[in-house]
C-alpha positions in Angstrom: -153.8 111.7 -50.5 -154.2 115.1 -52.0 -152.0 118.2 -51.6 -153.0 121.8 -51.7 -151.4 125.2 -51.0 -153.1 127.6 -48.6 -154.6 129.8 -51.3 -156.1 126.8 -53.2 -157.5 125.4 -49.9 -159.1 128.7 -49.0 -160.7 129.0 -52.4 -162.0 125.4 -52.5 -162.4 124.6 -48.8 -165.9 123.0 -49.1 -164.6 120.7 -51.9 -161.6 119.6 -49.8 -163.7 119.0 -46.7 -166.2 117.0 -48.7 -163.4 114.9 -50.1 -162.0 114.3 -46.7 -165.3 113.2 -45.3 -167.0 111.5 -48.2 -163.9 109.8 -49.7 -161.8 109.3 -46.6 -159.2 111.4 -48.3 -156.3 113.1 -46.5 -155.2 116.5 -47.6 -151.7 117.9 -47.0 -151.7 121.7 -47.0 -148.3 123.1 -47.8 -147.3 126.5 -46.5 -143.8 126.7 -47.8 -140.4 126.2 -46.2 -141.2 122.7 -45.1 -144.2 123.6 -43.0 -147.8 122.5 -43.4 -150.8 120.8 -41.9 -152.8 117.7 -42.5 -156.6 117.9 -43.0 -158.3 114.6 -42.1 -161.7 113.5 -40.9 -162.5 113.5 -37.2 -163.1 109.7 -37.4 -159.6 109.1 -38.8 -158.1 111.4 -36.2 -159.9 109.6 -33.3 -158.7 106.3 -34.7 -155.1 107.4 -34.8 -155.3 108.7 -31.3 -156.8 105.5 -30.0 -154.1 103.5 -31.7 -151.5 105.8 -30.2 -153.1 105.3 -26.7 -153.1 101.5 -27.1 -149.6 101.3 -28.4 -148.3 103.5 -25.5 -149.1 100.8 -23.0 -146.4 98.1 -22.8 -148.9 95.8 -20.9 -151.6 96.1 -23.6 -149.1 95.5 -26.4 -147.8 92.4 -24.6 -151.3 91.1 -24.3 -151.9 91.7 -28.0 -148.7 89.9 -28.9 -149.6 87.0 -26.6 -153.0 86.8 -28.2 -151.5 86.7 -31.7 -149.2 83.9 -30.7 -152.1 82.0 -29.2 -154.1 82.3 -32.4 -151.1 81.2 -34.5 -150.7 78.2 -32.3 -154.4 77.2 -32.7 -155.5 78.2 -29.2 -158.2 80.6 -30.4 -161.9 80.3 -29.5 -164.4 80.4 -32.3 -167.2 82.9 -31.9 -170.5 83.0 -33.8 -170.9 86.7 -34.7 -174.7 86.2 -35.1 -175.0 85.2 -31.4 -173.2 88.3 -30.1 
């Protein structure tokens, strides 16, 4: 994770954006007095939003927990990834 102030970000915007995209880096931009923003790739943002959506559904989370318990108890089904 990198940090930058607004002036540095503005002066080196391309470098920060390249780092975010090419290196999966997150950049925190401080603006003073405890305020700021986070610069992240669209891919990472979409992943966070998808996780938030999944976790917001009690039914989905219960199904995930049930599946984890089934796997731990040896009730999983083997899948050959080459046949998918």
